TORGUTI-407300 format. One record per residue (C-alpha): residue number from 1; residue in one letter; x, y, z negated. Coordinates in nm, 3 decimals, always signed. Layout:
<recs>
pos->NUM; code->A; c1->X; c2->Y; c3->Z .
...
</recs>
This chain:
<recs>
pos->1; code->X; c1->-2.105; c2->+3.932; c3->-2.502 .
pos->2; code->X; c1->-1.771; c2->+3.839; c3->-2.409 .
pos->3; code->X; c1->-1.620; c2->+3.781; c3->-2.057 .
pos->4; code->X; c1->-1.748; c2->+3.493; c3->-1.868 .
pos->5; code->X; c1->-1.938; c2->+3.412; c3->-2.155 .
pos->6; code->X; c1->-2.258; c2->+3.136; c3->-2.023 .
pos->7; code->X; c1->-2.541; c2->+3.161; c3->-2.118 .
pos->8; code->X; c1->-2.867; c2->+2.956; c3->-2.164 .
pos->9; code->X; c1->-3.128; c2->+2.915; c3->-1.869 .
pos->10; code->X; c1->-3.426; c2->+3.097; c3->-2.120 .
pos->11; code->X; c1->-3.185; c2->+3.442; c3->-2.169 .
pos->12; code->X; c1->-3.114; c2->+3.458; c3->-1.801 .
pos->13; code->X; c1->-3.498; c2->+3.393; c3->-1.727 .
pos->14; code->X; c1->-3.588; c2->+3.664; c3->-1.982 .
pos->15; code->X; c1->-3.294; c2->+3.946; c3->-1.901 .
pos->16; code->X; c1->-3.384; c2->+3.918; c3->-1.533 .
pos->17; code->X; c1->-3.767; c2->+3.973; c3->-1.599 .
pos->18; code->X; c1->-3.659; c2->+4.218; c3->-1.814 .
pos->19; code->X; c1->-3.519; c2->+4.421; c3->-1.515 .
pos->20; code->X; c1->-3.790; c2->+4.402; c3->-1.308 .
pos->21; code->X; c1->-4.027; c2->+4.560; c3->-1.587 .
pos->22; code->X; c1->-3.825; c2->+4.825; c3->-1.647 .
pos->23; code->X; c1->-3.783; c2->+4.924; c3->-1.283 .
pos->24; code->X; c1->-4.133; c2->+4.872; c3->-1.226 .
pos->25; code->X; c1->-4.231; c2->+5.083; c3->-1.543 .
pos->26; code->X; c1->-4.006; c2->+5.388; c3->-1.392 .
pos->27; code->X; c1->-4.113; c2->+5.333; c3->-1.077 .
pos->28; code->X; c1->-4.454; c2->+5.378; c3->-1.218 .
pos->29; code->X; c1->-4.403; c2->+5.696; c3->-1.465 .
pos->30; code->X; c1->-4.182; c2->+5.837; c3->-1.153 .
pos->31; code->X; c1->-4.527; c2->+5.856; c3->-0.899 .
pos->32; code->X; c1->-4.799; c2->+5.825; c3->-1.174 .
pos->33; code->X; c1->-4.683; c2->+6.115; c3->-1.359 .
pos->34; code->X; c1->-4.620; c2->+6.308; c3->-1.071 .
pos->35; code->X; c1->-4.293; c2->+6.379; c3->-1.071 .
pos->36; code->X; c1->-4.287; c2->+6.210; c3->-0.675 .
pos->37; code->X; c1->-4.524; c2->+6.340; c3->-0.432 .
pos->38; code->X; c1->-4.721; c2->+5.965; c3->-0.305 .
pos->39; code->X; c1->-4.655; c2->+6.090; c3->+0.067 .
pos->40; code->X; c1->-4.325; c2->+6.027; c3->-0.001 .
pos->41; code->X; c1->-4.361; c2->+5.700; c3->-0.284 .
pos->42; code->X; c1->-4.640; c2->+5.598; c3->-0.335 .
pos->43; code->X; c1->-4.719; c2->+5.463; c3->-0.678 .
pos->44; code->X; c1->-4.737; c2->+5.066; c3->-0.797 .
pos->45; code->X; c1->-5.131; c2->+5.051; c3->-0.814 .
pos->46; code->X; c1->-5.160; c2->+5.242; c3->-0.470 .
pos->47; code->X; c1->-4.890; c2->+4.984; c3->-0.346 .
pos->48; code->X; c1->-5.081; c2->+4.678; c3->-0.468 .
pos->49; code->X; c1->-5.401; c2->+4.794; c3->-0.316 .
pos->50; code->X; c1->-5.263; c2->+4.857; c3->+0.041 .
pos->51; code->X; c1->-5.123; c2->+4.485; c3->-0.015 .
pos->52; code->X; c1->-5.436; c2->+4.373; c3->-0.050 .
pos->53; code->X; c1->-5.601; c2->+4.508; c3->+0.215 .
pos->54; code->X; c1->-5.344; c2->+4.409; c3->+0.453 .
pos->55; code->X; c1->-5.358; c2->+4.007; c3->+0.309 .
pos->56; code->X; c1->-5.710; c2->+4.018; c3->+0.316 .
pos->57; code->X; c1->-5.806; c2->+4.248; c3->+0.610 .
pos->58; code->X; c1->-5.550; c2->+4.249; c3->+0.865 .
pos->59; code->X; c1->-5.358; c2->+3.889; c3->+0.835 .
pos->60; code->X; c1->-5.059; c2->+3.993; c3->+0.697 .
pos->61; code->X; c1->-5.033; c2->+3.649; c3->+0.595 .
pos->62; code->X; c1->-4.959; c2->+3.554; c3->+0.949 .
pos->63; code->X; c1->-4.706; c2->+3.786; c3->+1.028 .
pos->64; code->X; c1->-4.513; c2->+3.718; c3->+0.703 .
pos->65; code->X; c1->-4.530; c2->+3.339; c3->+0.858 .
pos->66; code->X; c1->-4.427; c2->+3.468; c3->+1.179 .
pos->67; code->X; c1->-4.116; c2->+3.621; c3->+1.018 .
pos->68; code->X; c1->-4.001; c2->+3.342; c3->+0.779 .
pos->69; code->X; c1->-4.052; c2->+3.106; c3->+1.125 .
pos->70; code->X; c1->-3.818; c2->+3.375; c3->+1.306 .
pos->71; code->X; c1->-3.547; c2->+3.394; c3->+1.041 .
pos->72; code->X; c1->-3.576; c2->+3.018; c3->+1.000 .
pos->73; code->X; c1->-3.487; c2->+2.924; c3->+1.331 .
pos->74; code->X; c1->-3.270; c2->+3.171; c3->+1.401 .
pos->75; code->X; c1->-3.055; c2->+3.061; c3->+1.123 .
pos->76; code->X; c1->-3.082; c2->+2.734; c3->+1.135 .
pos->77; code->X; c1->-2.895; c2->+2.741; c3->+1.479 .
pos->78; code->X; c1->-2.630; c2->+2.968; c3->+1.393 .
pos->79; code->X; c1->-2.540; c2->+2.714; c3->+1.063 .
pos->80; code->X; c1->-2.630; c2->+2.410; c3->+1.322 .
pos->81; code->X; c1->-2.318; c2->+2.597; c3->+1.573 .
pos->82; code->X; c1->-2.108; c2->+2.749; c3->+1.323 .
pos->83; code->X; c1->-2.084; c2->+2.468; c3->+1.044 .
pos->84; code->X; c1->-1.936; c2->+2.257; c3->+1.264 .
pos->85; code->X; c1->-1.756; c2->+2.491; c3->+1.457 .
pos->86; code->X; c1->-1.596; c2->+2.642; c3->+1.098 .
pos->87; code->X; c1->-1.455; c2->+2.258; c3->+0.991 .
pos->88; code->X; c1->-1.332; c2->+2.235; c3->+1.261 .
pos->89; code->X; c1->-1.083; c2->+2.578; c3->+1.215 .
pos->90; code->X; c1->-1.051; c2->+2.547; c3->+0.846 .
pos->91; code->X; c1->-0.872; c2->+2.161; c3->+0.942 .
pos->92; code->X; c1->-0.725; c2->+2.173; c3->+1.271 .
pos->93; code->X; c1->-0.486; c2->+2.502; c3->+1.298 .
pos->94; code->X; c1->-0.457; c2->+2.508; c3->+1.704 .
pos->95; code->X; c1->-0.823; c2->+2.536; c3->+1.660 .
pos->96; code->X; c1->-0.843; c2->+2.822; c3->+1.415 .
pos->97; code->X; c1->-0.580; c2->+2.976; c3->+1.640 .
pos->98; code->X; c1->-0.766; c2->+2.933; c3->+1.924 .
pos->99; code->X; c1->-1.126; c2->+3.043; c3->+1.806 .
pos->100; code->X; c1->-1.032; c2->+3.329; c3->+1.482 .
pos->101; code->X; c1->-0.908; c2->+3.603; c3->+1.681 .
pos->102; code->X; c1->-1.254; c2->+3.647; c3->+1.880 .
pos->103; code->X; c1->-1.452; c2->+3.537; c3->+1.583 .
pos->104; code->X; c1->-1.301; c2->+3.813; c3->+1.360 .
pos->105; code->X; c1->-1.392; c2->+4.032; c3->+1.582 .
pos->106; code->X; c1->-1.718; c2->+3.924; c3->+1.665 .
pos->107; code->X; c1->-1.772; c2->+3.937; c3->+1.279 .
pos->108; code->X; c1->-1.764; c2->+4.327; c3->+1.313 .
pos->109; code->X; c1->-1.994; c2->+4.374; c3->+1.584 .
pos->110; code->X; c1->-2.365; c2->+4.492; c3->+1.469 .
pos->111; code->X; c1->-2.623; c2->+4.261; c3->+1.534 .
pos->112; code->X; c1->-2.866; c2->+4.568; c3->+1.569 .
pos->113; code->X; c1->-2.645; c2->+4.681; c3->+1.873 .
pos->114; code->X; c1->-2.728; c2->+4.409; c3->+2.076 .
pos->115; code->X; c1->-3.085; c2->+4.450; c3->+2.054 .
pos->116; code->X; c1->-3.102; c2->+4.685; c3->+2.374 .
pos->117; code->X; c1->-2.910; c2->+4.402; c3->+2.569 .
pos->118; code->X; c1->-3.125; c2->+4.075; c3->+2.394 .
pos->119; code->X; c1->-3.425; c2->+4.299; c3->+2.472 .
pos->120; code->X; c1->-3.282; c2->+4.316; c3->+2.869 .
pos->121; code->X; c1->-3.140; c2->+3.956; c3->+2.916 .
pos->122; code->X; c1->-3.473; c2->+3.768; c3->+2.746 .
pos->123; code->X; c1->-3.751; c2->+4.052; c3->+2.717 .
pos->124; code->X; c1->-3.923; c2->+4.139; c3->+2.356 .
pos->125; code->X; c1->-4.041; c2->+3.747; c3->+2.304 .
pos->126; code->X; c1->-3.942; c2->+3.475; c3->+2.039 .
pos->127; code->X; c1->-3.587; c2->+3.415; c3->+2.200 .
pos->128; code->X; c1->-3.444; c2->+3.808; c3->+2.164 .
pos->129; code->X; c1->-3.564; c2->+3.819; c3->+1.773 .
pos->130; code->X; c1->-3.418; c2->+3.404; c3->+1.738 .
pos->131; code->X; c1->-3.082; c2->+3.549; c3->+1.898 .
pos->132; code->X; c1->-3.048; c2->+3.883; c3->+1.682 .
pos->133; code->X; c1->-3.055; c2->+3.645; c3->+1.360 .
pos->134; code->X; c1->-2.846; c2->+3.364; c3->+1.537 .
pos->135; code->X; c1->-2.585; c2->+3.670; c3->+1.630 .
pos->136; code->X; c1->-2.590; c2->+3.869; c3->+1.340 .
pos->137; code->X; c1->-2.538; c2->+3.506; c3->+1.143 .
pos->138; code->X; c1->-2.351; c2->+3.251; c3->+1.352 .
pos->139; code->X; c1->-1.963; c2->+3.449; c3->+1.344 .
pos->140; code->X; c1->-1.976; c2->+3.529; c3->+0.974 .
pos->141; code->X; c1->-2.103; c2->+3.166; c3->+0.842 .
pos->142; code->X; c1->-1.818; c2->+3.002; c3->+1.113 .
pos->143; code->X; c1->-1.543; c2->+3.225; c3->+0.962 .
pos->144; code->X; c1->-1.572; c2->+3.141; c3->+0.553 .
pos->145; code->X; c1->-1.639; c2->+2.787; c3->+0.654 .
pos->146; code->X; c1->-1.304; c2->+2.803; c3->+0.828 .
pos->147; code->X; c1->-1.119; c2->+2.975; c3->+0.529 .
pos->148; code->X; c1->-1.300; c2->+2.763; c3->+0.263 .
pos->149; code->X; c1->-1.204; c2->+2.423; c3->+0.412 .
pos->150; code->X; c1->-0.833; c2->+2.568; c3->+0.502 .
pos->151; code->X; c1->-0.782; c2->+2.702; c3->+0.155 .
pos->152; code->X; c1->-0.848; c2->+2.226; c3->+0.037 .
pos->153; code->X; c1->-0.631; c2->+2.150; c3->-0.203 .
pos->154; code->X; c1->-0.314; c2->+2.006; c3->-0.018 .
pos->155; code->X; c1->-0.238; c2->+1.769; c3->-0.266 .
pos->156; code->X; c1->-0.588; c2->+1.566; c3->-0.220 .
pos->157; code->X; c1->-0.500; c2->+1.537; c3->+0.153 .
pos->158; code->X; c1->-0.162; c2->+1.420; c3->+0.065 .
pos->159; code->X; c1->-0.299; c2->+1.098; c3->-0.112 .
pos->160; code->X; c1->-0.518; c2->+1.041; c3->+0.087 .
pos->161; code->X; c1->-0.282; c2->+0.994; c3->+0.380 .
pos->162; code->X; c1->-0.111; c2->+0.797; c3->+0.127 .
pos->163; code->X; c1->-0.400; c2->+0.543; c3->+0.125 .
pos->164; code->X; c1->-0.384; c2->+0.496; c3->+0.469 .
pos->165; code->X; c1->-0.704; c2->+0.730; c3->+0.604 .
pos->166; code->X; c1->-0.603; c2->+0.859; c3->+0.961 .
pos->167; code->X; c1->-0.666; c2->+1.253; c3->+1.074 .
pos->168; code->X; c1->-1.051; c2->+1.185; c3->+1.114 .
pos->169; code->X; c1->-1.102; c2->+0.992; c3->+0.791 .
pos->170; code->X; c1->-0.947; c2->+1.331; c3->+0.618 .
pos->171; code->X; c1->-1.153; c2->+1.506; c3->+0.778 .
pos->172; code->X; c1->-1.492; c2->+1.300; c3->+0.702 .
pos->173; code->X; c1->-1.358; c2->+1.206; c3->+0.337 .
pos->174; code->X; c1->-1.176; c2->+1.490; c3->+0.230 .
pos->175; code->X; c1->-1.270; c2->+1.810; c3->+0.396 .
pos->176; code->X; c1->-1.596; c2->+1.768; c3->+0.424 .
pos->177; code->X; c1->-1.699; c2->+1.636; c3->+0.085 .
pos->178; code->X; c1->-1.463; c2->+1.828; c3->-0.106 .
pos->179; code->X; c1->-1.614; c2->+2.165; c3->-0.008 .
pos->180; code->X; c1->-1.970; c2->+2.099; c3->+0.121 .
pos->181; code->X; c1->-2.034; c2->+2.258; c3->-0.245 .
pos->182; code->X; c1->-1.885; c2->+2.564; c3->-0.127 .
pos->183; code->X; c1->-2.027; c2->+2.529; c3->+0.224 .
pos->184; code->X; c1->-2.351; c2->+2.521; c3->+0.068 .
pos->185; code->X; c1->-2.292; c2->+2.824; c3->-0.108 .
pos->186; code->X; c1->-2.206; c2->+3.001; c3->+0.238 .
pos->187; code->X; c1->-2.553; c2->+2.966; c3->+0.421 .
pos->188; code->X; c1->-2.713; c2->+3.040; c3->+0.070 .
pos->189; code->X; c1->-2.521; c2->+3.371; c3->+0.117 .
pos->190; code->X; c1->-2.594; c2->+3.416; c3->+0.467 .
pos->191; code->X; c1->-2.922; c2->+3.363; c3->+0.461 .
pos->192; code->X; c1->-2.986; c2->+3.664; c3->+0.292 .
pos->193; code->X; c1->-2.838; c2->+3.835; c3->+0.565 .
pos->194; code->X; c1->-2.992; c2->+3.703; c3->+0.798 .
pos->195; code->X; c1->-3.382; c2->+3.892; c3->+0.645 .
pos->196; code->X; c1->-3.208; c2->+4.201; c3->+0.726 .
pos->197; code->X; c1->-3.127; c2->+4.116; c3->+1.084 .
pos->198; code->X; c1->-3.481; c2->+3.953; c3->+1.143 .
pos->199; code->X; c1->-3.642; c2->+4.307; c3->+1.025 .
pos->200; code->X; c1->-3.365; c2->+4.473; c3->+1.286 .
pos->201; code->X; c1->-3.545; c2->+4.297; c3->+1.570 .
pos->202; code->X; c1->-3.930; c2->+4.317; c3->+1.473 .
pos->203; code->X; c1->-3.892; c2->+4.732; c3->+1.449 .
pos->204; code->X; c1->-3.804; c2->+4.703; c3->+1.808 .
pos->205; code->X; c1->-4.085; c2->+4.584; c3->+2.038 .
pos->206; code->X; c1->-4.242; c2->+4.336; c3->+1.822 .
pos->207; code->X; c1->-4.624; c2->+4.284; c3->+1.824 .
pos->208; code->X; c1->-4.610; c2->+4.085; c3->+1.500 .
pos->209; code->X; c1->-4.438; c2->+4.046; c3->+1.194 .
pos->210; code->X; c1->-4.329; c2->+4.198; c3->+0.862 .
pos->211; code->X; c1->-4.078; c2->+4.460; c3->+1.085 .
pos->212; code->X; c1->-4.361; c2->+4.501; c3->+1.295 .
pos->213; code->X; c1->-4.626; c2->+4.622; c3->+0.990 .
pos->214; code->X; c1->-4.374; c2->+4.827; c3->+0.841 .
pos->215; code->X; c1->-4.313; c2->+5.030; c3->+1.193 .
pos->216; code->X; c1->-4.673; c2->+5.078; c3->+1.225 .
pos->217; code->X; c1->-4.715; c2->+5.155; c3->+0.881 .
pos->218; code->X; c1->-4.432; c2->+5.451; c3->+0.983 .
pos->219; code->X; c1->-4.650; c2->+5.641; c3->+1.187 .
pos->220; code->X; c1->-4.959; c2->+5.686; c3->+0.988 .
pos->221; code->X; c1->-4.749; c2->+5.796; c3->+0.634 .
pos->222; code->X; c1->-4.879; c2->+5.446; c3->+0.476 .
pos->223; code->X; c1->-4.581; c2->+5.416; c3->+0.244 .
pos->224; code->X; c1->-4.756; c2->+5.194; c3->+0.043 .
pos->225; code->X; c1->-4.767; c2->+4.944; c3->+0.273 .
pos->226; code->X; c1->-4.467; c2->+4.962; c3->+0.364 .
pos->227; code->X; c1->-4.332; c2->+4.961; c3->-0.002 .
pos->228; code->X; c1->-4.514; c2->+4.664; c3->-0.004 .
pos->229; code->X; c1->-4.401; c2->+4.504; c3->+0.349 .
pos->230; code->X; c1->-4.024; c2->+4.539; c3->+0.157 .
pos->231; code->X; c1->-4.112; c2->+4.355; c3->-0.166 .
pos->232; code->X; c1->-4.276; c2->+4.041; c3->+0.047 .
pos->233; code->X; c1->-3.946; c2->+3.999; c3->+0.181 .
pos->234; code->X; c1->-3.771; c2->+4.080; c3->-0.159 .
pos->235; code->X; c1->-4.014; c2->+3.772; c3->-0.321 .
pos->236; code->X; c1->-3.944; c2->+3.551; c3->-0.021 .
pos->237; code->X; c1->-3.576; c2->+3.513; c3->+0.021 .
pos->238; code->X; c1->-3.577; c2->+3.514; c3->-0.403 .
pos->239; code->X; c1->-3.803; c2->+3.212; c3->-0.338 .
pos->240; code->X; c1->-3.627; c2->+3.075; c3->-0.098 .
pos->241; code->X; c1->-3.252; c2->+3.191; c3->-0.344 .
pos->242; code->X; c1->-3.387; c2->+2.982; c3->-0.603 .
pos->243; code->X; c1->-3.470; c2->+2.706; c3->-0.367 .
pos->244; code->X; c1->-3.141; c2->+2.700; c3->-0.198 .
pos->245; code->X; c1->-2.976; c2->+2.709; c3->-0.549 .
pos->246; code->X; c1->-3.201; c2->+2.377; c3->-0.694 .
pos->247; code->X; c1->-3.088; c2->+2.186; c3->-0.381 .
pos->248; code->X; c1->-2.725; c2->+2.229; c3->-0.428 .
pos->249; code->X; c1->-2.738; c2->+2.121; c3->-0.815 .
pos->250; code->X; c1->-2.866; c2->+1.808; c3->-0.695 .
pos->251; code->X; c1->-2.679; c2->+1.762; c3->-0.436 .
pos->252; code->X; c1->-2.385; c2->+1.884; c3->-0.602 .
pos->253; code->X; c1->-2.415; c2->+1.909; c3->-0.981 .
pos->254; code->X; c1->-2.059; c2->+1.836; c3->-1.006 .
pos->255; code->X; c1->-1.989; c2->+2.147; c3->-0.864 .
pos->256; code->X; c1->-2.240; c2->+2.373; c3->-0.922 .
pos->257; code->X; c1->-2.365; c2->+2.482; c3->-1.274 .
</recs>
């Protein structure tokens, strides 16, 4: 290995799979070998059986779809607000000066702290769940997009003005195309954070979703079901991350390897 030396796609896949194999092997040794009591950590076999029962007998597939809908709905709403605002803040310094102090303040506020207020304002329905994800995502996206756009190479902007572009033309033809790959990467990263927010939203006052199943399983001390729910979240996140990367490569082949 050498610093920053690229590796082949085959090597990347093999190394990635190897970690999971070692992880599950260690888990199996710790639990099936009796080193960890099953009441604290179910073994992989018990987890698989509990997961199959959840899917086949208790309609857990519907809970998964509900959670995916909540993540997608809240995240898309946040992106639709945050990306344009972030571009404006990065492009126009007066806009940045107006919004940046509040955005910097708000992004440190944990989304979970808003849950009691959102229940009071919006009840226990879907709106409350979507708002938790929205609040947790929107300020992060705004600030990251603003910083990315604000760091655009100045010589490209000056070249556009020299060629006769106006202010709006610079934004549309230089700032947005130049930073579109980085903005897409920001959205990919924040989508991962959105999954943490949805579980928080579903742990309180929810009658469906992965988080609801996890909190019910805690009351039953069914660690196999809890672990299965956590693994399902990780698998969905891994799939969405892979899809994001694939789309980004197709849209911006000149920037993303």
